[in-house]
Steps between C-alpha positions, in 0.01 A plus 500: 500500500767421247849374566632852438284685754444524873142576599311655788134573560406803706146469631273701725524411869191311608501294181689176439696353209442135416680276254249347258535277194546807282730700730472739793158647569410786732189436710316751713288811498763768574592738218690825446388770254694486173587870526664452841713209374594688183592817687701312762698314233563813293626686809787252532810624325576315172153340473307585184216366288592239243298340220280200560347254259128490433200727468432589863847540645550877513679594816546142623871469423786681671873449526781608724805563285845634587861414403497162675140393547177444311200395706166444324159560662160381374174603667211250525643260244523779243128579492399857582246521781411783739597284798831315536542174690852398397824616342718241325870583506785337313860560407758309296728281713793575267497865606717630782430357845419857601165444324385293797597766755335773293181293477496455878531877550208561265292226666567651843380840376190353332426288806485812715318728254247246367478240780626214283642156575783355292491142370823347373343282231794261465538442873122494539532715809363834609806694606524780752693772315599655834655179638858412404450124551195496273682700232803267530282192432360669192848611389628142534216377277582775250873420491424131452280579198766740370767229519266252329445750217872550432566127520209412269586770245872418519587869512729667756349774710759755386358492144199707609620858480169684528161432658247316283123461499358155569394276215617529142760771570695262725480209256594715201801632693609146595473381137729783389776407746 
């Protein structure tokens, strides 16, 4: 969870997410077949496979990409397994604010199709993606982190003309400004 990204964890209903010394951990015995998760993601317009890092990552990385948004998805911490317990999701806070709304739409769809809960990792709260008040709390946490990013990087928001991937792409872009 870098300064440039906003992160969510989608996890199977019936399980829980706990904050440990090394980060968020999904606990429980509920799983979804990999093929069902993959097919559901790939049936969402503008979501495609993307490359992962490592030897056992095939099919674990997806991204939603359009003119204004890039949203990155990682299944089971990037390790291929036949059963999925969690989907990590992140997007760069410097991208358009529409990224957040697009993520909520995708989460709502995945929640229905795959019976998933949504954890806002920064707020440390499981949010109800069908409840406006819950989404508003998450959005407020997101906008606070977004403002902190622009203040810390000393870059005006208007300098970001296209959506960026999290990580090195954001920092390379900032260095070039």
